N, C-alpha and C positions, 0 to 999 in steps of 0.2 A: 417342632422346629427344634435346632438346639439349643439348648438357655443353659448348656457348661460358660463359666466365665472363661473371658480369653485368654488369651495368652501375655502376659506381658510381656511387651518387648526388653531385650535386652540393656543393661544397665549400657550406657559412655564410655567406653576409657577416655579419659582425665589425659594429653599431651601430655607432654615434659615443657616448660617452661626453659627459656637461653638462660635464667636464672641458675637456670636444679643445675643445668650440665653443665654450665661455666664453674660453679660450688661445688659437683660434683670431679672437672676438673683441677682443679684445687686440689684438690687432694688424693689428684690422681686416683678416682678411682675406674676401672674398665667393666662393660659392660656384655655380658653373652650375649649372640641376639635373640631376640627373645622378651631380653630382661625388661627392658624401656617398657615395654607392650603388657606385661604384663604389672609390672608395674600399676599402670596407668590403666588396668582393668580394675586392679584391687580400690583401686581411689574409687572410679567412679563405680563399684560397689559395694563399698565402703559411704559416697552420697548419695545414693539411691537409697540402702534399708534408718542412714540418719535420719529419712521426712518421717520414716515409722516411730525407733525407739533412736535413745541418743545413746552414739556410741563416741563424738567425737564434738566437740564444742572449735574445731577448729573447721572453717568448710567454702575458703575461697582457696580455691581449686590453685594458688599458687602457692599459696601459703601450708596446703597437706602434703607436694614436691616436694617441698622444706624444711617441715615440719616431722612428719612422719614418713615420708622416704631419707630422707639424706639424713633425717635425725637416725633416722639405727640404721644405714648403710656406715658408719661412723665406724663401727663395736666392728667392719671388717677386720682393720689390721690387727686388734688383741683379740678376736674367733681368730684367725687364720693361723695364732704361732700353738693349734692345740692340732687335735690328728686328724689329718680331713678326715676321717672317717666319723669324727669325735658326734658325744649327744649329748644332743643344748637342751635346756631350756629353759622353758619363757615365761617366769613366774608372774600372773595378773597384765594375762596375753591383755582384756580389756577386750578390744573391735583387731589384736594380732599384730599388737605392734610392742614388737621391733622384730617380730619371735616370722610372720610372713613377707616381711620384704629380706628379710639375711637367709632365710629360705628359699628363693627365687637367685639369689645370688651365689650362694655355697648349697649348693646341687646334692652333695659328695655329703653331707650333714644330716643328722637324724635331728629333727626339733620336730618337742614336746611343748605346746601349749598350754596351759595348764588356766582356766577358770574357769572362774565360783559361779558367776550368773550363766543362766540357763541358754538366755535368749542371746549373750556374746558370745558364748558357747558354740547353739548354731549356726551362727554370724559366721567367726572362723572355717568352720567347714566346712561351710556351701565354698568360700574362695580356696580354700584348697582341693575344692571341686573341680571349681572352675577355671586356677591356675593346672589343673591339672597337675600338682604339689604333693608324688608318693613320696615323700621326705618329714609330713607332716604327719605330727597324730596329736589330738584332741581330747584333754583329759579333762572332763566339766565336776573339780570340786576343790575346797581350800587347801593351800597352801600348806597349810597345820596338820588335817589329816595325812593328806600325800609326804608331810618328810617321815610317819609312823607307820610305812605301809614297806616297810621292808621285802626287798624283793623285786618291789617291783618300783619306789622309785624311792627310799632312804639310799642316800651309798652309789646310785646305781647316773649317775651324767657328771658328765669330761669339766660339762658348763655351764652356768646357772647367768640366762644373763637377765635386768629388770629394767621397766623406768616410770615415772609419776606410780609407786608402789607402796608411798606415803614416808616415812622417817627414817634414816641408815636404819638407826636402830630395833625398827621394825623389820626393817625390810634383810636385812644376815637373820635376826631371827628366824625368818621362813628360808631363805639359800638355801643356809650354810647347813642343811639337815638330806639336803639334796647331792650334796658336790661330793663324786669317791678324793680316798683323799689326794690330795696334790689340786685336784679341778678347780678350777678360779670364777668365783663371781664375776661378773662386768655389768658395774652398775649405770646407766645413770642416769647422772642430779645438775639443778639446775645449779644458781648465783650462791646458792648456800651450799655446796659443798662440804666445804674446809668442814662449815663452823659446824657441821651436821659427820662428820669425820672428830674434832674432836667430841663434839656427845656421846654419839659412838661409842667409842673408845673402850670404853666395858665389855658391849650387849659382844663387838667385836671382839675380844677378848676370849668372851667364853662358849663361842660359839665354835670359835677354836678357827676363826682367819684371822690373816695375817696381810694387813695394805701391803702392796706391793707397787699402785704403781698411779698415779692423776694425768686423764690426759686431755685436755682443755679443744673441744672441738666449735664452730660456728656456731654452732644451737645445744651446749648444752655441757659439761663435765663428764666423763668414765672416770669411775674411779675400778678401779681393781682390784683383789681380793686373791689372798692362794689357801687353799683349805690347811694349814698345816699341822695337822690334832681335832680328832677324831669331837662330834659335837656330840654330846652330854643326851644321855637315852632320855632324857624327863621334857629336852626341845624337840618340834616347837611345844611351846604349851597351846592347850584347847582354845578351839576357835573364836577369834575375836580378843585373847588374851593380852598378846603380843600390842598388838592397836592401843586397849585401855591400858596397863603399866607394863610400857618399856620397858627393858633390862638398863 
């Protein structure tokens, strides 16, 4: 008698609701054949994995399409200004957001998804495999550590994206060291974006960034920065210190 465990059924891809398609159309987002199916499979995998460990508090299917997929894709116009083969880092990727949807939509770009929690990093790796994303690399480590890894991560990226990774003063310290000169930090914030921008002015200056644009979207606010000066060698500080004592 075969006592091996049965193979679990594949996740059920989520179908895009009309509200998502309408919102995407209003933003003039065009999808290549297969993109929507890949987004749906990603959300199906996320829904399945979320039953075992916490990846997202947003679990209603329509909300997932808006808060996870659409919110990630609002970064496309800004990233579209980078070179077609740009290398992009997603800091604190969590469940693969915004990196996975962006990698689907921008197959010529290379994406490194940085996530310190091993379970989450393994989930992202599974998603990249299931979606056959050859342009995705997953790194399980802290941004504070990678920011000092010369030739591997420090000053190696054309752009860095992040969302829901703490206060802006913390976020710029984690992202700026990874950027090449003139690279862009494209950071998704919420209703307090302008307040955080004012509060983080000194941190932005110290890490060598300059605020060059604010883009309101249906799901949040995108703050865009350019690296105009080298980040001091002592930054980022030790793991956890940026969050404990922001600049």
